[in-house]
Steps between C-alpha positions, in 0.01 A plus 500: 500500500682541833274639765697409813842643422534754783331624814293817463398715795167381636549139387420212731710185474432165663501128428134461598186715481166395647162652418253472787125548513327712766491201736879459485497188281763464228317487165797553266874448516785623284826335596823350386486123469755221532784525252461876445162473332206726581131435556183704525235294681137558593292330770139503612391633841563155652863509388457240224732560206303578183750627245876537449688685231875475508840417366666178609861544610763738369440422132192284538194525284202721583193316627137547595326261742133497597382296800163342584312543828676184621841667459605276210647634178234505229652712221869549427641702213877494457764557238702181470801399296596762240216722633237263360166554682319228693154520655418230758144444627432278802209383711524415870670167420738535206605690189221457246602714200824641360510742209819623334853373466593152617870427542695197615702488823805618305351752255687628200433689177376186323254422783208689346167355616185712538147399572208444733515208744195388703479242783206318655405573858587163655612266223822555310299554182633788293461679170740733322497695180786701362843484342697213654806282466375158392632153578718514184667823627330721238276799572140515375167653587257245636292353781573241767245326725547264794234312696719477809541120530767502231325528166619792288383629161661769289464661161726737315313777320329358193510135613256270681507443876674169573622304804868533585700177551635459853867484390473847339333656807775371730762669282340840539 
């Protein structure tokens, strides 16, 4: 659907619109962003950003970002490679949970990993469950646990949880 194909009488065109409250504070913004993207953002009465909905760049993916009272990103929903969805949940210190697609740095059609990944607050302990590429380059449903100091356990669906030898983890 093309809704911006021509100018009609009575239309208003701009690269930025601001919504102000009765005190003259900007509480919402609709603007073009870097790289020809667009963003709709909302703030509280103190000017702290609370929410953004937008499109990154000319052909970038749509995104939704929610911010905490400290101004840090807490929830991010985005469409990643091949329009696969990813939901990222963070606390004030770091990303704590990721749900959805998980692709490598150079994603391709055979890079098909989906799951739930959880991290500890301070330690590098983590847990994941989903459909992953394993150390032997095959894909299986399963779980993977790490205590942070370097010990890792994994189990493909239908097998027992077992420690992973160091040489296999380094090849991942």
